[in-house]
N, CA, C and O of each residue as an XYZ file, in Angstrom:
320
protein
N     -68.835     45.286     27.684
C     -69.717     46.425     27.192
C     -70.977     45.672     26.696
O     -70.991     44.554     26.182
N     -72.127     46.556     26.964
C     -73.296     45.965     26.529
C     -74.091     46.860     25.658
O     -73.866     48.047     25.892
N     -74.876     46.657     24.809
C     -76.012     47.410     24.036
C     -77.330     47.199     24.629
O     -77.727     46.076     24.939
N     -78.062     48.345     24.801
C     -79.505     48.180     25.120
C     -80.290     48.938     24.159
O     -80.029     50.112     23.897
N     -81.314     48.246     23.592
C     -82.051     48.835     22.333
C     -83.693     48.936     22.873
O     -84.273     47.944     23.315
N     -84.264     50.125     22.778
C     -85.640     50.071     23.104
C     -86.374     50.240     21.764
O     -86.419     51.334     21.201
N     -86.981     49.070     21.239
C     -87.631     48.789     20.118
C     -88.722     49.554     20.027
O     -89.049     49.726     18.853
N     -89.464     50.119     20.863
C     -90.588     50.886     20.973
C     -90.220     52.392     20.600
O     -90.974     53.035     19.870
N     -89.055     52.938     21.111
C     -88.771     54.214     20.657
C     -88.169     54.376     19.256
O     -88.174     55.473     18.697
N     -87.646     53.267     18.689
C     -87.101     53.342     17.336
C     -88.248     53.611     16.261
O     -89.357     53.079     16.286
N     -87.789     54.537     15.303
C     -88.763     55.047     14.317
C     -88.479     54.562     13.026
O     -89.058     55.071     12.067
N     -87.563     53.532     12.848
C     -87.206     52.919     11.630
C     -86.503     53.529     10.735
O     -86.558     53.196      9.551
N     -85.786     54.454     11.149
C     -84.777     55.044     10.045
C     -83.706     54.153      9.355
O     -83.238     54.320      8.229
N     -83.400     53.140     10.282
C     -82.393     52.049     10.051
C     -80.922     52.574      9.855
O     -80.087     51.979      9.173
N     -80.708     53.689     10.491
C     -79.144     54.281     10.511
C     -78.487     53.147     11.137
O     -77.530     52.678     10.521
N     -78.798     52.644     12.184
C     -78.023     51.698     12.900
C     -77.674     50.441     12.174
O     -76.658     49.822     12.489
N     -78.461     50.033     11.223
C     -78.361     48.994     10.379
C     -77.073     49.058      9.544
O     -76.396     48.060      9.298
N     -76.779     50.312      9.122
C     -75.616     50.701      8.322
C     -74.305     50.726      9.183
O     -73.233     50.794      8.583
N     -74.324     50.675     10.547
C     -73.285     50.761     11.225
C     -72.771     49.627     11.911
O     -71.608     49.538     12.305
N     -73.686     48.725     12.054
C     -73.451     47.582     12.957
C     -74.345     46.265     12.591
O     -75.517     46.234     12.965
N     -73.856     45.318     11.951
C     -74.465     44.144     11.412
C     -75.597     43.467     12.297
O     -76.522     42.758     11.903
N     -75.290     43.868     13.606
C     -76.253     43.076     14.661
C     -77.641     43.763     14.803
O     -78.550     43.304     15.494
N     -77.705     44.842     14.122
C     -78.969     45.596     13.787
C     -79.542     45.144     12.466
O     -78.793     45.194     11.490
N     -80.730     44.727     12.319
C     -81.156     44.554     11.156
C     -82.753     45.033     10.945
O     -83.519     45.153     11.901
N     -83.083     45.250      9.762
C     -84.319     45.814      9.272
C     -85.503     44.845      9.480
O     -85.456     43.731      8.959
N     -86.536     45.218     10.203
C     -87.907     44.620     10.179
C     -88.847     45.507      9.521
O     -89.629     46.208     10.163
N     -88.786     45.492      8.196
C     -89.702     46.337      7.499
C     -91.306     46.043      7.872
O     -92.196     46.892      7.819
N     -91.438     44.894      8.191
C     -93.063     44.580      8.657
C     -93.380     45.471      9.883
O     -94.456     46.065      9.949
N     -92.461     45.560     10.833
C     -92.692     46.205     11.943
C     -92.370     47.568     11.822
O     -92.795     48.334     12.687
N     -91.625     48.039     10.804
C     -91.073     49.313     10.630
C     -90.066     49.732     11.745
O     -90.046     50.877     12.196
N     -89.340     48.870     12.108
C     -88.357     49.019     13.292
C     -87.137     48.128     13.011
O     -87.181     47.167     12.243
N     -86.159     48.475     13.619
C     -84.852     47.490     13.760
C     -84.909     46.586     14.720
O     -85.580     46.770     15.736
N     -84.212     45.512     14.503
C     -84.091     44.437     15.508
C     -82.878     44.083     15.983
O     -82.039     44.027     15.084
N     -82.435     43.800     17.158
C     -81.190     43.522     17.659
C     -80.796     42.077     17.687
O     -81.283     41.371     18.570
N     -79.988     41.574     16.837
C     -79.976     40.293     16.693
C     -79.182     39.571     17.908
O     -78.222     40.122     18.447
N     -79.574     38.518     18.228
C     -78.856     37.843     19.332
C     -78.943     38.396     20.755
O     -78.159     38.122     21.664
N     -80.137     39.315     20.836
C     -80.218     40.057     22.201
C     -81.560     39.360     22.995
O     -82.223     38.533     22.368
N     -81.859     39.641     24.096
C     -82.620     39.106     25.045
C     -83.646     40.230     25.493
O     -83.226     41.338     25.826
N     -84.751     39.982     25.494
C     -85.945     41.255     25.908
C     -85.865     41.127     27.432
O     -86.317     40.150     28.031
N     -85.308     42.093     27.985
C     -85.253     42.129     29.435
C     -86.627     43.127     30.192
O     -86.912     43.032     31.386
N     -87.195     43.853     29.426
C     -88.466     44.478     29.690
C     -89.094     44.431     28.253
O     -88.562     44.072     27.203
N     -90.384     44.893     28.486
C     -91.230     44.934     27.065
C     -90.566     46.052     26.326
O     -90.404     47.212     26.705
N     -90.203     45.475     25.174
C     -89.611     46.393     24.148
C     -88.128     46.841     24.381
O     -87.562     47.710     23.719
N     -87.606     46.168     25.354
C     -86.099     46.494     25.665
C     -85.257     45.328     25.386
O     -85.483     44.231     25.896
N     -84.411     45.528     24.683
C     -83.542     44.343     24.310
C     -82.024     44.639     24.782
O     -81.608     45.788     24.930
N     -81.266     43.523     24.995
C     -79.887     43.835     25.758
C     -79.160     42.676     25.152
O     -79.647     41.546     25.104
N     -77.882     43.018     24.655
C     -77.110     41.959     24.368
C     -75.649     42.565     24.679
O     -75.446     43.775     24.780
N     -74.499     41.414     24.842
C     -73.199     41.877     24.973
C     -72.518     42.194     23.653
O     -72.748     41.518     22.650
N     -71.720     43.175     23.654
C     -70.966     43.712     22.600
C     -69.466     43.018     22.538
O     -68.592     43.312     23.353
N     -69.302     42.193     21.618
C     -67.872     41.551     21.283
C     -66.959     42.704     21.039
O     -67.168     43.662     20.296
N     -65.698     42.414     21.931
C     -64.628     43.349     21.829
C     -64.448     44.035     20.422
O     -64.320     45.251     20.282
N     -64.453     43.080     19.357
C     -64.193     43.604     17.880
C     -65.175     44.181     17.297
O     -65.158     44.322     16.074
N     -66.327     44.671     18.146
C     -67.551     45.238     17.416
C     -67.897     46.471     18.357
O     -68.978     47.052     18.265
N     -66.952     46.818     19.231
C     -67.276     47.890     20.022
C     -67.570     49.322     19.217
O     -68.573     50.031     19.298
N     -66.422     49.507     18.453
C     -66.660     50.852     17.724
C     -67.817     50.790     16.730
O     -68.295     51.876     16.404
N     -68.327     49.702     16.211
C     -69.593     49.677     15.473
C     -70.818     49.851     16.236
O     -71.720     50.570     15.806
N     -70.907     49.186     17.434
C     -71.967     49.379     18.329
C     -72.150     50.857     18.602
O     -73.205     51.456     18.395
N     -70.942     51.447     19.124
C     -71.038     52.823     19.415
C     -71.505     53.797     18.506
O     -72.191     54.765     18.836
N     -71.065     53.491     17.158
C     -71.562     54.399     16.053
C     -73.064     54.070     15.779
O     -73.821     54.929     15.327
N     -73.445     52.877     16.050
C     -74.980     52.480     15.860
C     -75.849     53.520     16.849
O     -76.858     54.113     16.468
N     -75.282     53.628     18.162
C     -76.042     54.375     19.058
C     -75.825     55.800     18.693
O     -76.829     56.465     18.946
N     -74.845     56.495     18.181
C     -74.659     57.740     17.897
C     -75.556     58.186     16.700
O     -76.116     59.282     16.670
N     -75.651     57.194     15.661
C     -76.494     57.807     14.656
C     -78.045     57.575     14.941
O     -78.857     58.017     14.129
N     -78.414     56.985     15.921
C     -79.828     56.591     15.983
C     -80.451     58.109     16.328
O     -80.094     58.747     17.318
N     -81.325     58.532     15.468
C     -82.009     59.932     15.660
C     -83.024     60.056     16.775
O     -83.625     61.115     16.958
N     -83.236     58.896     17.582
C     -84.259     58.973     18.710
C     -83.587     58.528     20.004
O     -84.214     58.437     21.059
N     -82.315     58.261     19.888
C     -81.629     57.782     21.217
C     -82.207     56.397     21.622
O     -82.349     56.133     22.816
N     -82.561     55.461     20.600
C     -83.302     54.141     20.994
C     -82.004     53.119     21.413
O     -82.313     51.984     21.777
N     -80.825     53.420     21.381
C     -79.743     52.649     21.555
C     -78.957     53.157     22.570
O     -78.722     54.364     22.526
N     -78.499     52.502     23.475
C     -77.612     52.872     24.669
C     -76.498     51.932     24.714
O     -76.688     50.739     24.477
N     -75.238     52.442     25.031
C     -74.155     51.610     25.319
C     -73.696     51.751     26.624
O     -73.698     52.868     27.141
N     -73.257     50.654     27.301
C     -72.934     50.661     28.721
C     -71.666     49.914     28.850
O     -71.457     48.914     28.164
N     -70.809     50.368     29.709
C     -69.533     49.737     30.150
C     -69.685     49.647     31.504
O     -69.595     50.623     32.249
N     -69.952     48.332     31.931
C     -70.426     47.984     33.203
C     -71.775     48.722     33.596
O     -72.776     48.482     32.920
N     -71.853     49.700     34.771
C     -72.852     50.592     35.066
C     -72.860     51.800     34.278
O     -73.894     52.414     34.013
N     -71.556     52.184     33.857
C     -71.481     53.491     33.185
C     -72.107     53.649     31.679
O     -71.768     52.858     30.799
N     -72.971     54.636     31.442
C     -73.441     54.919     30.287
C     -72.422     55.557     29.402
O     -71.991     56.635     29.812
N     -71.886     55.051     28.118
C     -71.114     55.592     27.272
C     -71.839     56.490     26.105
O     -71.493     57.620     25.762
N     -72.882     55.749     25.599
C     -73.302     56.465     24.615
C     -74.972     56.229     24.716
O     -75.369     55.129     25.102
N     -75.815     57.148     24.408
C     -75.529     58.538     23.813
C     -75.145     59.382     24.903
O     -74.859     60.561     24.699
């Protein structure tokens, strides 16, 4: 399972931060940051989701008001 985060889409509500510790606040930028991720395109970050964090990652995606977070299992999109 992997998470894809579009930081440009992020509006800085930080709901994801409350759901999964791999999202942290960047108050200077007014956006969240995905810890341990790689930038695969401009402002798009990807990282693997550890098995013990799958629920938290899915919840972070579900609470994002602008759908900046997407969860994939292989090629299948799970959330949003």
